[in-house]
C-alpha positions in Angstrom: 0.0 0.2 0.1 1.3 3.5 -1.1 1.3 6.1 1.6 -0.5 9.3 1.0 2.9 11.6 0.2 3.5 9.2 -3.0 -0.6 9.0 -4.0 -0.5 12.6 -4.1 2.2 12.4 -5.8 1.1 10.4 -8.8 -2.4 12.3 -8.7 0.0 15.8 -9.6 2.1 14.0 -12.2 -1.1 12.6 -14.0 -3.2 15.9 -13.6 -0.2 17.7 -15.3 -0.3 14.4 -17.9 -3.1 15.0 -18.9 -3.8 18.8 -19.0 -0.7 18.5 -21.2 -2.2 16.1 -23.9 -5.7 18.5 -23.9 -3.6 21.1 -24.9 -1.1 19.4 -27.1 -4.6 18.0 -29.5 -6.3 21.5 -29.2 -3.2 23.6 -29.8 -0.2 21.2 -31.3 2.4 20.4 -29.6 5.0 22.8 -30.8 2.0 25.8 -30.0 2.3 24.9 -25.9 4.7 25.9 -24.2 5.5 24.2 -20.1 4.1 27.4 -18.8 1.2 26.6 -20.3 0.9 23.2 -19.2 1.7 24.4 -15.0 -1.0 27.1 -15.3 -3.6 24.6 -17.3 -2.6 22.2 -14.5 -2.3 24.6 -11.5 1.2 24.5 -10.2 4.0 26.3 -10.6 6.8 26.3 -13.4 8.7 24.2 -11.1 6.6 22.0 -9.8 6.1 20.7 -13.9 10.0 20.3 -14.4 9.9 18.5 -11.2 8.0 15.8 -12.6 9.0 16.3 -16.0 12.7 18.0 -17.0 11.4 18.7 -20.8 8.3 19.0 -22.7 8.7 15.3 -24.6 8.7 13.6 -20.6 5.5 14.9 -21.0 4.5 12.3 -23.5 6.9 10.1 -23.1 6.5 9.0 -19.1 4.9 5.9 -18.2 3.4 3.2 -20.0 2.1 6.3 -22.3 5.3 5.8 -25.3 3.9 2.0 -25.3 0.3 2.1 -25.1 0.8 5.2 -28.7 3.2 2.7 -30.2 0.0 -0.1 -29.4 -2.5 2.8 -30.7 -0.3 3.3 -33.9 0.6 -0.1 -35.0 -3.4 -1.1 -35.1 -3.6 1.8 -37.3 -5.1 0.9 -40.8 -2.0 0.4 -43.5 -3.7 2.8 -45.7 -3.1 5.9 -43.8 -0.1 8.0 -43.5 2.8 8.6 -40.9 0.7 11.6 -39.6 -2.6 10.3 -40.0 -1.6 7.3 -38.1 -0.4 9.2 -35.4 -3.4 11.2 -34.8 -5.4 8.7 -34.4 -3.2 6.7 -32.1 
């Protein structure tokens, strides 16, 4: 059983990632800043960087990368790479 502190850290990490992915979908990855993610998740930029040192870490942490790769592989072969990634 994990302690309260560990559970709170995990909730914060997931909340940051959830907002980041939402902003990436709305604004595009390149047009979303780390500061915008911090603001949306209602955390300070220093807290954001503690959990996710780089922007790439927001999409590549934990099992997200594996799940994305599996969803990408499941897309129809007729889709181009970009379309398949978007659909995944």
